[in-house]
Biopython code that builds the backbone (N, CA, C, O; Angstrom):
import numpy as np
from Bio.PDB.StructureBuilder import StructureBuilder

atoms = [
    (1, "MET", "N", (3.094, 25.852, 0.524)),
    (1, "MET", "CA", (3.552, 24.528, 1.188)),
    (1, "MET", "C", (2.466, 23.558, 1.472)),
    (1, "MET", "O", (2.615, 22.355, 1.256)),
    (2, "GLY", "N", (1.399, 24.055, 1.942)),
    (2, "GLY", "CA", (0.240, 23.415, 2.282)),
    (2, "GLY", "C", (-0.356, 22.656, 1.051)),
    (2, "GLY", "O", (-0.903, 21.567, 1.224)),
    (3, "ILE", "N", (-0.262, 23.175, -0.089)),
    (3, "ILE", "CA", (-0.839, 22.660, -1.316)),
    (3, "ILE", "C", (0.064, 21.417, -1.682)),
    (3, "ILE", "O", (-0.454, 20.376, -2.085)),
    (4, "ILE", "N", (1.364, 21.548, -1.537)),
    (4, "ILE", "CA", (2.125, 20.359, -1.920)),
    (4, "ILE", "C", (1.920, 19.252, -1.046)),
    (4, "ILE", "O", (1.892, 18.113, -1.512)),
    (5, "PHE", "N", (1.758, 19.488, 0.297)),
    (5, "PHE", "CA", (1.388, 18.376, 1.269)),
    (5, "PHE", "C", (0.076, 17.800, 0.876)),
    (5, "PHE", "O", (-0.115, 16.584, 0.904)),
    (6, "GLY", "N", (-0.851, 18.672, 0.501)),
    (6, "GLY", "CA", (-2.250, 18.099, 0.104)),
    (6, "GLY", "C", (-2.191, 17.200, -1.027)),
    (6, "GLY", "O", (-2.814, 16.138, -0.997)),
    (7, "ILE", "N", (-1.418, 17.577, -2.127)),
    (7, "ILE", "CA", (-1.444, 16.836, -3.262)),
    (7, "ILE", "C", (-0.641, 15.553, -3.033)),
    (7, "ILE", "O", (-0.966, 14.498, -3.576)),
    (8, "ALA", "N", (0.364, 15.659, -2.256)),
    (8, "ALA", "CA", (1.294, 14.304, -1.886)),
    (8, "ALA", "C", (0.425, 13.431, -1.190)),
    (8, "ALA", "O", (0.459, 12.230, -1.460)),
    (9, "GLN", "N", (-0.446, 13.923, -0.225)),
    (9, "GLN", "CA", (-1.324, 13.057, 0.531)),
    (9, "GLN", "C", (-2.378, 12.369, -0.358)),
    (9, "GLN", "O", (-2.737, 11.217, -0.113)),
    (10, "ILE", "N", (-2.864, 13.065, -1.372)),
    (10, "ILE", "CA", (-3.873, 12.483, -2.203)),
    (10, "ILE", "C", (-3.108, 11.435, -3.035)),
    (10, "ILE", "O", (-3.601, 10.317, -3.182)),
    (11, "VAL", "N", (-2.000, 11.733, -3.547)),
    (11, "VAL", "CA", (-1.272, 10.636, -4.378)),
    (11, "VAL", "C", (-0.880, 9.532, -3.650)),
    (11, "VAL", "O", (-1.011, 8.418, -4.157)),
    (12, "ILE", "N", (-0.338, 9.682, -2.348)),
    (12, "ILE", "CA", (-0.029, 8.597, -1.571)),
    (12, "ILE", "C", (-1.323, 7.747, -1.235)),
    (12, "ILE", "O", (-1.244, 6.519, -1.238)),
    (13, "SER", "N", (-2.351, 8.303, -0.985)),
    (13, "SER", "CA", (-3.658, 7.714, -0.596)),
    (13, "SER", "C", (-3.986, 6.768, -1.742)),
    (13, "SER", "O", (-4.210, 5.570, -1.562)),
    (14, "ILE", "N", (-4.004, 7.378, -2.953)),
    (14, "ILE", "CA", (-4.480, 6.572, -4.133)),
    (14, "ILE", "C", (-3.550, 5.366, -4.427)),
    (14, "ILE", "O", (-3.993, 4.286, -4.816)),
    (15, "ILE", "N", (-2.292, 5.604, -4.226)),
    (15, "ILE", "CA", (-1.355, 4.347, -4.315)),
    (15, "ILE", "C", (-1.595, 3.359, -3.354)),
    (15, "ILE", "O", (-1.565, 2.164, -3.646)),
    (16, "LEU", "N", (-1.863, 3.831, -2.076)),
    (16, "LEU", "CA", (-2.055, 2.840, -0.965)),
    (16, "LEU", "C", (-3.323, 2.120, -1.208)),
    (16, "LEU", "O", (-3.361, 0.913, -0.968)),
    (17, "LEU", "N", (-4.449, 2.784, -1.695)),
    (17, "LEU", "CA", (-5.660, 2.154, -2.049)),
    (17, "LEU", "C", (-5.431, 1.098, -3.108)),
    (17, "LEU", "O", (-5.890, -0.035, -2.967)),
    (18, "GLY", "N", (-4.724, 1.459, -4.170)),
    (18, "GLY", "CA", (-4.443, 0.450, -5.206)),
    (18, "GLY", "C", (-3.677, -0.769, -4.603)),
    (18, "GLY", "O", (-4.030, -1.922, -4.852)),
    (19, "LEU", "N", (-2.641, -0.476, -3.821)),
    (19, "LEU", "CA", (-1.932, -1.649, -3.284)),
    (19, "LEU", "C", (-2.709, -2.573, -2.321)),
    (19, "LEU", "O", (-2.426, -3.763, -2.179)),
    (20, "ILE", "N", (-3.712, -1.940, -1.668)),
    (20, "ILE", "CA", (-4.561, -2.781, -0.815)),
    (20, "ILE", "C", (-5.569, -3.549, -1.639)),
    (20, "ILE", "O", (-5.956, -4.664, -1.291)),
    (21, "LEU", "N", (-6.001, -2.926, -2.763)),
    (21, "LEU", "CA", (-6.896, -3.782, -3.639)),
    (21, "LEU", "C", (-6.300, -4.890, -4.355)),
    (21, "LEU", "O", (-6.918, -5.915, -4.641)),
    (22, "ILE", "N", (-5.064, -4.661, -4.645)),
    (22, "ILE", "CA", (-4.230, -5.712, -5.436)),
    (22, "ILE", "C", (-4.187, -7.094, -4.565)),
    (22, "ILE", "O", (-4.268, -8.213, -5.073)),
    (23, "GLN", "N", (-4.059, -6.858, -3.308)),
    (23, "GLN", "CA", (-3.863, -7.981, -2.308)),
    (23, "GLN", "C", (-5.119, -8.826, -2.287)),
    (23, "GLN", "O", (-6.221, -8.280, -2.244)),
    (24, "ASN", "N", (-4.987, -10.124, -2.316)),
    (24, "ASN", "CA", (-6.078, -11.045, -2.297)),
    (24, "ASN", "C", (-6.249, -11.583, -0.864)),
    (24, "ASN", "O", (-5.257, -11.938, -0.227)),
    (25, "GLN", "N", (-7.507, -11.651, -0.341)),
    (25, "GLN", "CA", (-7.590, -11.911, 1.035)),
    (25, "GLN", "C", (-7.352, -13.426, 1.294)),
    (25, "GLN", "O", (-6.616, -13.825, 2.196)),
    (26, "GLY", "N", (-7.991, -14.202, 0.483)),
    (26, "GLY", "CA", (-7.954, -15.669, 0.713)),
    (26, "GLY", "C", (-6.754, -16.353, 0.226)),
    (26, "GLY", "O", (-6.305, -17.298, 0.876)),
    (27, "GLY", "N", (-6.201, -15.971, -0.843)),
    (27, "GLY", "CA", (-4.913, -16.674, -1.559)),
    (27, "GLY", "C", (-3.999, -15.644, -1.773)),
    (27, "GLY", "O", (-4.088, -14.493, -1.347)),
    (28, "GLY", "N", (-3.003, -16.186, -2.543)),
    (28, "GLY", "CA", (-1.780, -15.436, -2.849)),
    (28, "GLY", "C", (-2.042, -14.694, -4.179)),
    (28, "GLY", "O", (-3.086, -14.874, -4.805)),
    (29, "LEU", "N", (-1.099, -13.884, -4.581)),
    (29, "LEU", "CA", (-1.130, -13.121, -5.772)),
    (29, "LEU", "C", (-1.227, -14.004, -6.986)),
    (29, "LEU", "O", (-1.891, -13.698, -7.977)),
    (30, "GLY", "N", (-0.548, -15.093, -6.865)),
    (30, "GLY", "CA", (-0.508, -16.171, -8.011)),
    (30, "GLY", "C", (-1.831, -16.700, -8.197)),
    (30, "GLY", "O", (-2.195, -16.913, -9.353)),
    (31, "GLU", "N", (-2.614, -16.947, -7.231)),
    (31, "GLU", "CA", (-3.859, -17.513, -7.223)),
    (31, "GLU", "C", (-4.762, -16.485, -7.906)),
    (31, "GLU", "O", (-5.600, -16.902, -8.704)),
    (32, "ALA", "N", (-4.663, -15.232, -7.668)),
    (32, "ALA", "CA", (-5.483, -14.293, -8.286)),
    (32, "ALA", "C", (-5.433, -14.256, -9.868)),
    (32, "ALA", "O", (-6.344, -13.841, -10.585)),
    (33, "PHE", "N", (-4.230, -14.755, -10.286)),
    (33, "PHE", "CA", (-3.997, -14.744, -11.746)),
    (33, "PHE", "C", (-4.059, -16.250, -12.305)),
    (33, "PHE", "O", (-3.624, -16.536, -13.420)),
    (34, "GLY", "N", (-4.537, -17.026, -11.583)),
    (34, "GLY", "CA", (-4.775, -18.480, -12.091)),
    (34, "GLY", "C", (-3.786, -19.468, -11.609)),
    (34, "GLY", "O", (-3.899, -20.630, -11.999)),
    (35, "GLN", "N", (-2.816, -19.135, -10.792)),
    (35, "GLN", "CA", (-1.874, -20.171, -10.445)),
    (35, "GLN", "C", (-2.279, -20.766, -8.973)),
    (35, "GLN", "O", (-2.759, -20.059, -8.087)),
    (36, "SER", "N", (-2.064, -21.912, -8.866)),
    (36, "SER", "CA", (-2.353, -22.508, -7.485)),
    (36, "SER", "C", (-1.082, -22.884, -6.780)),
    (36, "SER", "O", (-0.175, -23.530, -7.306)),
    (37, "THR", "N", (-1.086, -22.423, -5.526)),
    (37, "THR", "CA", (0.124, -22.716, -4.719)),
    (37, "THR", "C", (-0.259, -23.431, -3.417)),
    (37, "THR", "O", (-1.390, -23.355, -2.938)),
    (38, "LEU", "N", (0.638, -24.056, -2.931)),
    (38, "LEU", "CA", (0.488, -24.733, -1.589)),
    (38, "LEU", "C", (1.178, -24.049, -0.383)),
    (38, "LEU", "O", (0.928, -24.379, 0.776)),
    (39, "TYR", "N", (2.158, -22.970, -0.756)),
    (39, "TYR", "CA", (2.928, -22.241, 0.217)),
    (39, "TYR", "C", (2.013, -21.240, 1.023)),
    (39, "TYR", "O", (1.130, -20.559, 0.500)),
    (40, "SER", "N", (2.312, -21.237, 2.262)),
    (40, "SER", "CA", (1.557, -20.285, 3.278)),
    (40, "SER", "C", (2.196, -18.838, 3.366)),
    (40, "SER", "O", (1.544, -17.819, 3.592)),
    (41, "SER", "N", (3.414, -18.887, 3.179)),
    (41, "SER", "CA", (4.178, -17.623, 3.369)),
    (41, "SER", "C", (4.166, -16.790, 2.032)),
    (41, "SER", "O", (3.946, -17.300, 0.933)),
    (42, "LYS", "N", (4.425, -15.456, 2.239)),
    (42, "LYS", "CA", (4.365, -14.503, 1.140)),
    (42, "LYS", "C", (5.756, -14.804, 0.394)),
    (42, "LYS", "O", (6.811, -15.051, 0.977)),
    (43, "ARG", "N", (5.576, -14.742, -0.981)),
    (43, "ARG", "CA", (6.933, -14.890, -1.804)),
    (43, "ARG", "C", (6.915, -13.908, -3.045)),
    (43, "ARG", "O", (5.848, -13.530, -3.528)),
    (44, "GLY", "N", (7.976, -13.566, -3.472)),
    (44, "GLY", "CA", (8.139, -12.826, -4.660)),
    (44, "GLY", "C", (7.424, -11.521, -4.620)),
    (44, "GLY", "O", (7.582, -10.697, -3.719)),
    (45, "MET", "N", (6.598, -11.365, -5.681)),
    (45, "MET", "CA", (5.810, -10.159, -6.038)),
    (45, "MET", "C", (4.863, -9.888, -4.757)),
    (45, "MET", "O", (4.749, -8.754, -4.293)),
    (46, "GLU", "N", (4.228, -10.944, -4.250)),
    (46, "GLU", "CA", (3.261, -10.783, -3.191)),
    (46, "GLU", "C", (3.980, -10.097, -2.058)),
    (46, "GLU", "O", (3.471, -9.110, -1.527)),
    (47, "LYS", "N", (5.137, -10.576, -1.667)),
    (47, "LYS", "CA", (5.900, -9.953, -0.526)),
    (47, "LYS", "C", (6.271, -8.551, -0.861)),
    (47, "LYS", "O", (6.192, -7.658, -0.017)),
    (48, "PHE", "N", (6.680, -8.343, -2.100)),
    (48, "PHE", "CA", (7.110, -6.916, -2.450)),
    (48, "PHE", "C", (5.887, -6.010, -2.268)),
    (48, "PHE", "O", (6.030, -4.920, -1.714)),
    (49, "ILE", "N", (4.788, -6.385, -2.675)),
    (49, "ILE", "CA", (3.409, -5.594, -2.705)),
    (49, "ILE", "C", (3.061, -5.379, -1.188)),
    (49, "ILE", "O", (2.544, -4.348, -0.757)),
    (50, "PHE", "N", (3.392, -6.442, -0.447)),
    (50, "PHE", "CA", (2.919, -6.341, 1.145)),
    (50, "PHE", "C", (3.889, -5.207, 1.772)),
    (50, "PHE", "O", (3.451, -4.312, 2.495)),
    (51, "LEU", "N", (5.223, -5.338, 1.427)),
    (51, "LEU", "CA", (6.054, -4.399, 1.979)),
    (51, "LEU", "C", (5.919, -2.984, 1.517)),
    (51, "LEU", "O", (6.145, -2.066, 2.304)),
    (52, "LEU", "N", (5.559, -2.759, 0.271)),
    (52, "LEU", "CA", (5.158, -1.486, -0.250)),
    (52, "LEU", "C", (3.913, -0.807, 0.391)),
    (52, "LEU", "O", (3.813, 0.397, 0.627)),
    (53, "THR", "N", (2.925, -1.821, 0.651)),
    (53, "THR", "CA", (1.843, -1.292, 1.395)),
    (53, "THR", "C", (2.162, -0.744, 2.773)),
    (53, "THR", "O", (1.594, 0.242, 3.245)),
    (54, "ILE", "N", (3.082, -1.425, 3.372)),
    (54, "ILE", "CA", (3.501, -1.027, 4.826)),
    (54, "ILE", "C", (4.176, 0.329, 4.666)),
    (54, "ILE", "O", (3.868, 1.278, 5.387)),
    (55, "ILE", "N", (5.060, 0.408, 3.754)),
    (55, "ILE", "CA", (5.792, 1.696, 3.518)),
    (55, "ILE", "C", (4.958, 2.877, 3.260)),
    (55, "ILE", "O", (5.087, 3.928, 3.887)),
    (56, "PHE", "N", (3.986, 2.659, 2.202)),
    (56, "PHE", "CA", (3.089, 3.757, 1.872)),
    (56, "PHE", "C", (2.053, 4.030, 3.132)),
    (56, "PHE", "O", (1.663, 5.179, 3.340)),
    (57, "ALA", "N", (1.669, 3.042, 3.876)),
    (57, "ALA", "CA", (0.809, 3.499, 5.010)),
    (57, "ALA", "C", (1.612, 4.289, 5.986)),
    (57, "ALA", "O", (1.140, 5.308, 6.492)),
    (58, "PHE", "N", (2.888, 3.829, 6.288)),
    (58, "PHE", "CA", (3.675, 4.612, 7.170)),
    (58, "PHE", "C", (3.961, 6.141, 6.551)),
    (58, "PHE", "O", (3.955, 7.113, 7.306)),
    (59, "LEU", "N", (4.177, 6.257, 5.314)),
    (59, "LEU", "CA", (4.347, 7.585, 4.694)),
    (59, "LEU", "C", (3.075, 8.324, 4.832)),
    (59, "LEU", "O", (3.151, 9.500, 5.186)),
    (60, "PHE", "N", (1.876, 7.784, 4.595)),
    (60, "PHE", "CA", (0.556, 8.388, 4.751)),
    (60, "PHE", "C", (0.440, 8.949, 6.101)),
    (60, "PHE", "O", (0.155, 10.139, 6.237)),
    (61, "ILE", "N", (0.652, 8.134, 7.171)),
    (61, "ILE", "CA", (0.573, 8.665, 8.573)),
    (61, "ILE", "C", (1.407, 9.712, 8.942)),
    (61, "ILE", "O", (0.985, 10.661, 9.603)),
    (62, "ILE", "N", (2.783, 9.596, 8.494)),
    (62, "ILE", "CA", (3.574, 10.665, 8.782)),
    (62, "ILE", "C", (3.210, 11.962, 8.015)),
    (62, "ILE", "O", (3.266, 13.074, 8.540)),
    (63, "LEU", "N", (2.866, 11.757, 6.848)),
    (63, "LEU", "CA", (2.291, 13.042, 6.027)),
    (63, "LEU", "C", (0.965, 13.600, 6.728)),
    (63, "LEU", "O", (0.751, 14.812, 6.780)),
    (64, "SER", "N", (0.233, 12.812, 7.176)),
    (64, "SER", "CA", (-1.071, 13.324, 7.739)),
    (64, "SER", "C", (-0.726, 14.021, 9.123)),
    (64, "SER", "O", (-1.418, 14.975, 9.480)),
    (65, "LEU", "N", (0.276, 13.595, 9.876)),
    (65, "LEU", "CA", (0.707, 14.356, 11.069)),
    (65, "LEU", "C", (1.398, 15.585, 10.815)),
    (65, "LEU", "O", (1.290, 16.511, 11.619)),
    (66, "VAL", "N", (2.166, 15.703, 9.680)),
    (66, "VAL", "CA", (2.693, 16.884, 9.251)),
    (66, "VAL", "C", (1.795, 17.904, 8.822)),
    (66, "VAL", "O", (1.948, 19.084, 9.137)),
    (67, "VAL", "N", (0.803, 17.455, 8.066)),
    (67, "VAL", "CA", (-0.282, 18.275, 7.558)),
    (67, "VAL", "C", (-1.052, 18.879, 8.758)),
    (67, "VAL", "O", (-1.407, 20.057, 8.754)),
    (68, "PHE", "N", (-1.324, 17.942, 9.897)),
    (68, "PHE", "CA", (-2.124, 18.332, 10.951)),
    (68, "PHE", "C", (-1.361, 19.377, 11.871)),
    (68, "PHE", "O", (-1.958, 20.324, 12.383)),
    (69, "LEU", "N", (-0.067, 19.156, 12.039)),
    (69, "LEU", "CA", (0.643, 20.077, 12.885)),
    (69, "LEU", "C", (1.105, 21.300, 12.185)),
    (69, "LEU", "O", (1.658, 22.166, 12.863)),
    (70, "ASN", "N", (0.937, 21.487, 10.841)),
    (70, "ASN", "CA", (1.250, 22.741, 10.170)),
    (70, "ASN", "C", (0.135, 23.598, 10.038)),
    (70, "ASN", "O", (0.250, 24.665, 9.435)),
    (71, "GLN", "N", (-1.060, 23.194, 10.601)),
    (71, "GLN", "CA", (-2.336, 24.086, 10.487)),
    (71, "GLN", "C", (-2.373, 25.138, 11.413)),
    (71, "GLN", "O", (-3.328, 25.915, 11.427)),
]
sb = StructureBuilder()
sb.init_structure("model")
sb.init_model(0)
sb.init_chain("A")
sb.init_seg("    ")
for serial, (resi, resn, name, xyz) in enumerate(atoms, 1):
    if name == "N":
        sb.init_residue(resn, " ", resi, " ")
    sb.init_atom(name, np.array(xyz, "f"), 0.0, 1.0, " ", f" {name:<3s}", serial, name[0])
structure = sb.get_structure()
C-alpha cells in the first residue's frame, strides 16, 4: 500500500509542477502564446489551469499527510 501512495505522490507532484510552470507570472495565458489582453481577471483556460493547480495542491497535501500518518 505504501508503494501505491508513493507512486501517486510522485505523479501528483509532477502534474502540479507542470501546472505551476504553465502559469505566467506577469501576464495571462493568452499573452504567453502571443495574444494581448487588457483584462485583469482570469478567464477561460487560464482560470481552469488555476483551479486545477489548487485541486492538485490540495491532493498533494492530503496524500502527504496520509503517507506520513501511515509510517
